[in-house]
Each structure stands twice: as structure tokens, then as C-alpha cells.
N, CA, C and O atoms as CSV, one atom per row, in Angstrom:
chain,resi,resn,atom,element,x,y,z
A,1,MET,N,N,0.841,-1.182,0.000
A,1,MET,CA,C,0.000,0.000,0.000
A,1,MET,C,C,0.886,1.246,0.000
A,1,MET,O,O,1.833,1.346,0.781
A,2,LEU,N,N,0.578,2.165,-0.858
A,2,LEU,CA,C,1.393,3.366,-0.981
A,2,LEU,C,C,1.008,4.387,0.076
A,2,LEU,O,O,-0.171,4.551,0.389
A,3,THR,N,N,1.989,5.062,0.616
A,3,THR,CA,C,1.733,6.114,1.588
A,3,THR,C,C,1.646,7.447,0.859
A,3,THR,O,O,1.913,7.548,-0.339
A,4,VAL,N,N,1.261,8.469,1.624
A,4,VAL,CA,C,1.182,9.807,1.030
A,4,VAL,C,C,2.561,10.249,0.557
A,4,VAL,O,O,2.686,10.904,-0.479
A,5,ALA,N,N,3.591,9.892,1.313
A,5,ALA,CA,C,4.955,10.255,0.908
A,5,ALA,C,C,5.324,9.569,-0.403
A,5,ALA,O,O,6.007,10.155,-1.243
A,6,SER,N,N,4.872,8.329,-0.580
A,6,SER,CA,C,5.138,7.625,-1.840
A,6,SER,C,C,4.441,8.318,-2.998
A,6,SER,O,O,5.012,8.475,-4.077
A,7,TYR,N,N,3.190,8.736,-2.762
A,7,TYR,CA,C,2.481,9.473,-3.807
A,7,TYR,C,C,3.203,10.777,-4.121
A,7,TYR,O,O,3.311,11.165,-5.284
A,8,GLY,N,N,3.696,11.451,-3.089
A,8,GLY,CA,C,4.440,12.687,-3.304
A,8,GLY,C,C,5.682,12.442,-4.135
A,8,GLY,O,O,6.003,13.223,-5.031
A,9,SER,N,N,6.378,11.360,-3.839
A,9,SER,CA,C,7.576,11.021,-4.609
A,9,SER,C,C,7.226,10.683,-6.053
A,9,SER,O,O,7.935,11.077,-6.979
A,10,ALA,N,N,6.131,9.954,-6.241
A,10,ALA,CA,C,5.700,9.605,-7.604
A,10,ALA,C,C,5.318,10.858,-8.376
A,10,ALA,O,O,5.651,10.997,-9.553
A,11,ILE,N,N,4.619,11.767,-7.711
A,11,ILE,CA,C,4.227,13.022,-8.362
A,11,ILE,C,C,5.474,13.817,-8.724
A,11,ILE,O,O,5.553,14.394,-9.808
A,12,LEU,N,N,6.443,13.848,-7.823
A,12,LEU,CA,C,7.687,14.570,-8.089
A,12,LEU,C,C,8.395,14.003,-9.310
A,12,LEU,O,O,8.912,14.763,-10.130
A,13,VAL,N,N,8.427,12.687,-9.445
A,13,VAL,CA,C,9.067,12.055,-10.601
A,13,VAL,C,C,8.346,12.445,-11.884
A,13,VAL,O,O,8.989,12.792,-12.874
A,14,VAL,N,N,7.015,12.390,-11.876
A,14,VAL,CA,C,6.238,12.735,-13.072
A,14,VAL,C,C,6.440,14.200,-13.428
A,14,VAL,O,O,6.674,14.532,-14.590
A,15,VAL,N,N,6.351,15.082,-12.429
A,15,VAL,CA,C,6.537,16.517,-12.682
A,15,VAL,C,C,7.940,16.773,-13.219
A,15,VAL,O,O,8.119,17.567,-14.143
A,16,THR,N,N,8.927,16.107,-12.646
A,16,THR,CA,C,10.308,16.272,-13.107
A,16,THR,C,C,10.455,15.845,-14.560
A,16,THR,O,O,11.095,16.536,-15.352
A,17,LEU,N,N,9.862,14.704,-14.912
A,17,LEU,CA,C,9.949,14.231,-16.297
A,17,LEU,C,C,9.261,15.189,-17.260
A,17,LEU,O,O,9.784,15.466,-18.339
A,18,VAL,N,N,8.099,15.694,-16.880
A,18,VAL,CA,C,7.376,16.629,-17.750
A,18,VAL,C,C,8.184,17.907,-17.935
A,18,VAL,O,O,8.324,18.403,-19.053
A,19,VAL,N,N,8.712,18.436,-16.843
A,19,VAL,CA,C,9.481,19.679,-16.941
A,19,VAL,C,C,10.760,19.455,-17.740
A,19,VAL,O,O,11.165,20.326,-18.510
A,20,LYS,N,N,11.401,18.301,-17.567
A,20,LYS,CA,C,12.605,18.008,-18.352
A,20,LYS,C,C,12.273,17.892,-19.840
A,20,LYS,O,O,13.087,18.259,-20.687
A,21,LEU,N,N,11.090,17.387,-20.157
A,21,LEU,CA,C,10.653,17.342,-21.552
A,21,LEU,C,C,10.522,18.760,-22.102
A,21,LEU,O,O,10.951,19.037,-23.222
A,22,PHE,N,N,9.928,19.660,-21.311
A,22,PHE,CA,C,9.829,21.050,-21.744
A,22,PHE,C,C,11.217,21.667,-21.886
A,22,PHE,O,O,11.449,22.461,-22.798
A,23,HIS,N,N,12.138,21.312,-20.995
A,23,HIS,CA,C,13.519,21.807,-21.105
A,23,HIS,C,C,14.136,21.348,-22.417
A,23,HIS,O,O,14.802,22.124,-23.102
A,24,LEU,N,N,13.914,20.086,-22.765
A,24,LEU,CA,C,14.449,19.554,-24.015
A,24,LEU,C,C,13.866,20.297,-25.209
A,24,LEU,O,O,14.595,20.674,-26.126
A,25,VAL,N,N,12.558,20.508,-25.200
A,25,VAL,CA,C,11.909,21.240,-26.293
A,25,VAL,C,C,12.460,22.659,-26.362
A,25,VAL,O,O,12.752,23.162,-27.447
A,26,ASN,N,N,12.603,23.306,-25.201
A,26,ASN,CA,C,13.152,24.661,-25.192
A,26,ASN,C,C,14.601,24.678,-25.662
A,26,ASN,O,O,15.005,25.604,-26.367
A,27,ALA,N,N,15.389,23.680,-25.288
A,27,ALA,CA,C,16.786,23.623,-25.727
A,27,ALA,C,C,16.872,23.468,-27.240
A,27,ALA,O,O,17.703,24.108,-27.885
A,28,ILE,N,N,16.020,22.626,-27.805
A,28,ILE,CA,C,15.988,22.463,-29.264
A,28,ILE,C,C,15.571,23.773,-29.919
A,28,ILE,O,O,16.141,24.190,-30.928
A,29,GLN,N,N,14.565,24.415,-29.329
A,29,GLN,CA,C,14.112,25.705,-29.858
A,29,GLN,C,C,15.253,26.726,-29.819
A,29,GLN,O,O,15.452,27.468,-30.781
A,30,ILE,N,N,15.995,26.766,-28.722
A,30,ILE,CA,C,17.114,27.700,-28.593
A,30,ILE,C,C,18.179,27.417,-29.650
A,30,ILE,O,O,18.699,28.346,-30.268
A,31,LEU,N,N,18.503,26.151,-29.860
A,31,LEU,CA,C,19.505,25.802,-30.878
A,31,LEU,C,C,19.064,26.227,-32.270
A,31,LEU,O,O,19.856,26.782,-33.032
A,32,ILE,N,N,17.814,25.971,-32.603
A,32,ILE,CA,C,17.300,26.357,-33.924
A,32,ILE,C,C,17.344,27.870,-34.083
A,32,ILE,O,O,17.758,28.386,-35.121
A,33,LEU,N,N,16.914,28.571,-33.045
A,33,LEU,CA,C,16.892,30.029,-33.128
A,33,LEU,C,C,18.299,30.611,-33.216
A,33,LEU,O,O,18.525,31.588,-33.930
A,34,LYS,N,N,19.239,30.017,-32.496
A,34,LYS,CA,C,20.617,30.504,-32.580
A,34,LYS,C,C,21.183,30.274,-33.975
A,34,LYS,O,O,21.959,31.090,-34.472
A,35,LEU,N,N,20.801,29.173,-34.607
A,35,LEU,CA,C,21.262,28.917,-35.969
A,35,LEU,C,C,20.777,30.004,-36.923
A,35,LEU,O,O,21.480,30.361,-37.869
A,36,TYR,N,N,19.603,30.518,-36.681
A,36,TYR,CA,C,19.054,31.563,-37.544
A,36,TYR,C,C,19.348,32.970,-37.029
A,36,TYR,O,O,18.870,33.953,-37.596
A,37,CYS,N,N,20.123,33.066,-35.971
A,37,CYS,CA,C,20.555,34.362,-35.422
A,37,CYS,C,C,19.385,35.265,-35.045
A,37,CYS,O,O,19.424,36.472,-35.283
A,38,LEU,N,N,18.373,34.692,-34.471
A,38,LEU,CA,C,17.227,35.479,-34.031
A,38,LEU,C,C,17.356,35.709,-32.525
A,38,LEU,O,O,16.738,35.014,-31.718
A,39,GLU,N,N,18.167,36.692,-32.171
A,39,GLU,CA,C,18.559,36.900,-30.782
A,39,GLU,C,C,17.381,37.172,-29.850
A,39,GLU,O,O,17.372,36.696,-28.715
A,40,ASP,N,N,16.407,37.917,-30.306
A,40,ASP,CA,C,15.267,38.223,-29.443
A,40,ASP,C,C,14.506,36.956,-29.074
A,40,ASP,O,O,14.108,36.781,-27.922
A,41,TRP,N,N,14.308,36.091,-30.031
A,41,TRP,CA,C,13.589,34.847,-29.768
A,41,TRP,C,C,14.417,33.921,-28.884
A,41,TRP,O,O,13.869,33.178,-28.069
A,42,VAL,N,N,15.730,33.969,-29.046
A,42,VAL,CA,C,16.607,33.151,-28.207
A,42,VAL,C,C,16.481,33.591,-26.748
A,42,VAL,O,O,16.357,32.757,-25.851
A,43,LYS,N,N,16.513,34.896,-26.519
A,43,LYS,CA,C,16.384,35.404,-25.151
A,43,LYS,C,C,15.042,35.005,-24.551
A,43,LYS,O,O,14.971,34.618,-23.385
A,44,GLU,N,N,13.989,35.097,-25.337
A,44,GLU,CA,C,12.662,34.720,-24.857
A,44,GLU,C,C,12.602,33.230,-24.509
A,44,GLU,O,O,12.031,32.851,-23.487
A,45,ALA,N,N,13.185,32.399,-25.350
A,45,ALA,CA,C,13.194,30.951,-25.090
A,45,ALA,C,C,14.028,30.629,-23.850
A,45,ALA,O,O,13.654,29.756,-23.067
A,46,GLU,N,N,15.149,31.321,-23.666
A,46,GLU,CA,C,15.975,31.104,-22.484
A,46,GLU,C,C,15.241,31.538,-21.221
A,46,GLU,O,O,15.350,30.884,-20.183
A,47,GLU,N,N,14.493,32.638,-21.302
A,47,GLU,CA,C,13.698,33.084,-20.160
A,47,GLU,C,C,12.625,32.055,-19.820
A,47,GLU,O,O,12.389,31.766,-18.647
A,48,GLN,N,N,11.975,31.502,-20.845
A,48,GLN,CA,C,10.953,30.479,-20.620
A,48,GLN,C,C,11.577,29.247,-19.962
A,48,GLN,O,O,10.993,28.664,-19.048
A,49,ASN,N,N,12.748,28.860,-20.424
A,49,ASN,CA,C,13.458,27.724,-19.842
A,49,ASN,C,C,13.774,28.000,-18.372
A,49,ASN,O,O,13.644,27.117,-17.525
A,50,SER,N,N,14.185,29.216,-18.082
A,50,SER,CA,C,14.479,29.608,-16.708
A,50,SER,C,C,13.222,29.552,-15.843
A,50,SER,O,O,13.275,29.126,-14.689
A,51,LEU,N,N,12.095,29.983,-16.405
A,51,LEU,CA,C,10.834,29.933,-15.659
A,51,LEU,C,C,10.438,28.498,-15.344
A,51,LEU,O,O,9.954,28.215,-14.249
A,52,TRP,N,N,10.642,27.582,-16.305
A,52,TRP,CA,C,10.335,26.171,-16.062
A,52,TRP,C,C,11.213,25.625,-14.948
A,52,TRP,O,O,10.745,24.861,-14.103
A,53,ARG,N,N,12.469,26.007,-14.942
A,53,ARG,CA,C,13.376,25.529,-13.891
A,53,ARG,C,C,12.947,26.055,-12.528
A,53,ARG,O,O,12.974,25.324,-11.538
A,54,GLN,N,N,12.549,27.332,-12.480
A,54,GLN,CA,C,12.079,27.905,-11.225
A,54,GLN,C,C,10.839,27.175,-10.732
A,54,GLN,O,O,10.741,26.846,-9.550
A,55,SER,N,N,9.889,26.917,-11.632
A,55,SER,CA,C,8.663,26.245,-11.215
A,55,SER,C,C,8.960,24.825,-10.749
A,55,SER,O,O,8.346,24.352,-9.793
A,56,LEU,N,N,9.889,24.137,-11.406
A,56,LEU,CA,C,10.271,22.792,-10.972
A,56,LEU,C,C,10.879,22.840,-9.576
A,56,LEU,O,O,10.539,22.020,-8.723
A,57,ARG,N,N,11.774,23.795,-9.337
A,57,ARG,CA,C,12.393,23.932,-8.025
A,57,ARG,C,C,11.342,24.182,-6.948
A,57,ARG,O,O,11.400,23.592,-5.869
A,58,MET,N,N,10.369,25.070,-7.246
A,58,MET,CA,C,9.318,25.370,-6.279
A,58,MET,C,C,8.467,24.137,-5.999
A,58,MET,O,O,8.123,23.875,-4.846
A,59,MET,N,N,8.121,23.373,-7.041
A,59,MET,CA,C,7.327,22.158,-6.844
A,59,MET,C,C,8.096,21.134,-6.023
A,59,MET,O,O,7.526,20.482,-5.148
A,60,GLU,N,N,9.385,20.990,-6.300
A,60,GLU,CA,C,10.201,20.045,-5.536
A,60,GLU,C,C,10.252,20.446,-4.069
A,60,GLU,O,O,10.145,19.592,-3.189
A,61,GLU,N,N,10.417,21.757,-3.794
A,61,GLU,CA,C,10.463,22.227,-2.413
A,61,GLU,C,C,9.140,21.963,-1.705
A,61,GLU,O,O,9.132,21.541,-0.549
A,62,ARG,N,N,8.019,22.205,-2.386
A,62,ARG,CA,C,6.708,21.951,-1.783
A,62,ARG,C,C,6.524,20.478,-1.469
A,62,ARG,O,O,6.037,20.125,-0.395
A,63,LEU,N,N,6.912,19.613,-2.404
A,63,LEU,CA,C,6.761,18.176,-2.171
A,63,LEU,C,C,7.654,17.695,-1.034
A,63,LEU,O,O,7.243,16.840,-0.249
A,64,VAL,N,N,8.857,18.224,-0.934
A,64,VAL,CA,C,9.742,17.844,0.166
A,64,VAL,C,C,9.125,18.275,1.490
A,64,VAL,O,O,9.150,17.518,2.461
A,65,ARG,N,N,8.564,19.500,1.539
A,65,ARG,CA,C,7.915,19.959,2.768
A,65,ARG,C,C,6.729,19.078,3.121
A,65,ARG,O,O,6.535,18.729,4.286
A,66,LEU,N,N,5.927,18.713,2.110
A,66,LEU,CA,C,4.783,17.834,2.363
A,66,LEU,C,C,5.233,16.474,2.876
A,66,LEU,O,O,4.650,15.940,3.820
A,67,GLU,N,N,6.260,15.915,2.261
A,67,GLU,CA,C,6.760,14.615,2.710
A,67,GLU,C,C,7.251,14.690,4.148
A,67,GLU,O,O,7.022,13.764,4.926
A,68,ARG,N,N,7.916,15.770,4.511
A,68,ARG,CA,C,8.411,15.915,5.885
A,68,ARG,C,C,7.259,16.056,6.868
A,68,ARG,O,O,7.343,15.573,7.997
A,69,GLN,N,N,6.176,16.716,6.444
A,69,GLN,CA,C,5.023,16.861,7.329
A,69,GLN,C,C,4.329,15.525,7.533
A,69,GLN,O,O,3.837,15.248,8.627
A,70,VAL,N,N,4.281,14.702,6.512
A,70,VAL,CA,C,3.552,13.439,6.571
A,70,VAL,C,C,4.391,12.332,7.198
A,70,VAL,O,O,3.871,11.538,7.982
A,71,ASP,N,N,5.667,12.267,6.872
A,71,ASP,CA,C,6.527,11.174,7.319
A,71,ASP,C,C,7.557,11.694,8.318
A,71,ASP,O,O,8.545,12.310,7.919
A,72,PRO,N,N,7.339,11.455,9.614
A,72,PRO,CA,C,8.252,11.970,10.642
A,72,PRO,C,C,9.681,11.456,10.490
A,72,PRO,O,O,10.608,12.101,10.981
A,73,THR,N,N,9.889,10.325,9.832
A,73,THR,CA,C,11.249,9.808,9.672
A,73,THR,C,C,12.078,10.667,8.726
A,73,THR,O,O,13.299,10.523,8.666
A,74,LEU,N,N,11.419,11.565,7.981
A,74,LEU,CA,C,12.146,12.463,7.076
A,74,LEU,C,C,12.520,13.769,7.769
A,74,LEU,O,O,13.023,14.689,7.124
A,75,GLY,N,N,12.282,13.859,9.066
A,75,GLY,CA,C,12.687,15.043,9.806
A,75,GLY,C,C,11.560,16.007,10.081
A,75,GLY,O,O,11.810,17.088,10.614
A,76,GLY,N,N,10.344,15.675,9.748
A,76,GLY,CA,C,9.210,16.550,9.996
A,76,GLY,C,C,8.335,15.995,11.095
A,76,GLY,O,O,8.708,15.053,11.794
A,77,SER,N,N,7.173,16.585,11.236
A,77,SER,CA,C,6.221,16.107,12.230
A,77,SER,C,C,4.955,15.673,11.510
A,77,SER,O,O,4.780,16.001,10.337
A,78,PRO,N,N,4.063,14.940,12.181
A,78,PRO,CA,C,2.809,14.554,11.525
A,78,PRO,C,C,2.065,15.776,11.004
A,78,PRO,O,O,2.203,16.871,11.548
A,79,LEU,N,N,1.300,15.594,9.981
A,79,LEU,CA,C,0.673,16.681,9.228
A,79,LEU,C,C,-0.115,17.640,10.105
A,79,LEU,O,O,-0.004,18.854,9.932
A,80,LEU,N,N,-0.892,17.144,11.022
A,80,LEU,CA,C,-1.776,18.013,11.787
A,80,LEU,C,C,-1.241,18.348,13.169
A,80,LEU,O,O,-1.969,18.945,13.962
A,81,SER,N,N,-0.028,18.000,13.489
A,81,SER,CA,C,0.464,18.205,14.848
A,81,SER,C,C,0.842,19.654,15.124
A,81,SER,O,O,0.817,20.074,16.281
A,82,SER,N,N,1.185,20.420,14.121
A,82,SER,CA,C,1.686,21.766,14.358
A,82,SER,C,C,1.173,22.725,13.297
A,82,SER,O,O,1.354,22.496,12.101
A,83,GLY,N,N,0.538,23.792,13.739
A,83,GLY,CA,C,0.036,24.796,12.808
A,83,GLY,C,C,1.142,25.620,12.189
A,83,GLY,O,O,0.987,26.114,11.073
A,84,ARG,N,N,2.257,25.780,12.885
A,84,ARG,CA,C,3.331,26.632,12.348
A,84,ARG,C,C,4.011,26.011,11.142
A,84,ARG,O,O,4.535,26.739,10.299
A,85,GLU,N,N,4.020,24.677,11.031
A,85,GLU,CA,C,4.625,24.036,9.863
A,85,GLU,C,C,3.759,24.211,8.630
A,85,GLU,O,O,4.258,24.222,7.505
A,86,ARG,N,N,2.460,24.349,8.849
A,86,ARG,CA,C,1.554,24.490,7.718
A,86,ARG,C,C,1.489,25.931,7.238
A,86,ARG,O,O,1.020,26.191,6.129
A,87,ALA,N,N,1.952,26.872,8.052
A,87,ALA,CA,C,1.863,28.290,7.694
A,87,ALA,C,C,2.932,28.697,6.733
A,87,ALA,O,O,2.993,29.860,6.334
């Protein structure tokens, strides 16, 4: 039986794979645009890639916090034991 932490880990893996796919698409887009010397589009694609990385980092941090709240062996406390951890 899967625990909430296991679901969190599975979600993290799926989100990571999806975001890495977008990174790959953006990297290909950047290479194509650089070949055609379209600097404005290259900057825009690099910014989009940066935004995807930021969102991935934020999702990973949220999932780690959730796992710590649910699974005390990861260094957190049970989910409902403390209001300050949820704030």
C-alpha cells in the first residue's frame, strides 16, 4: 500500500519528467533560433526555460515539505500536529 509520501515522490518524478521534456523542447528551440541568429527569440526561449526551472524547483520544495510533514522519519512532524509548519 502506498503512503502519502510515496504518492508525493511519484508526483515529483512525473513533474520532473514533464518539466525536463519542456527543457528539451526549449533547448531544441534555442539551438534552432541561434542557428538563424534570431537573438530576441533566443532570449525569450531562455527566459521560458528559466521559468520552467524555477517552477520545478518550487514544486520540488513543496513536495519535500509535504513529505516531511507526513513522514516523521524524514525530519518533519505529523501533518496536523503543528500549525506553524503548515503556515
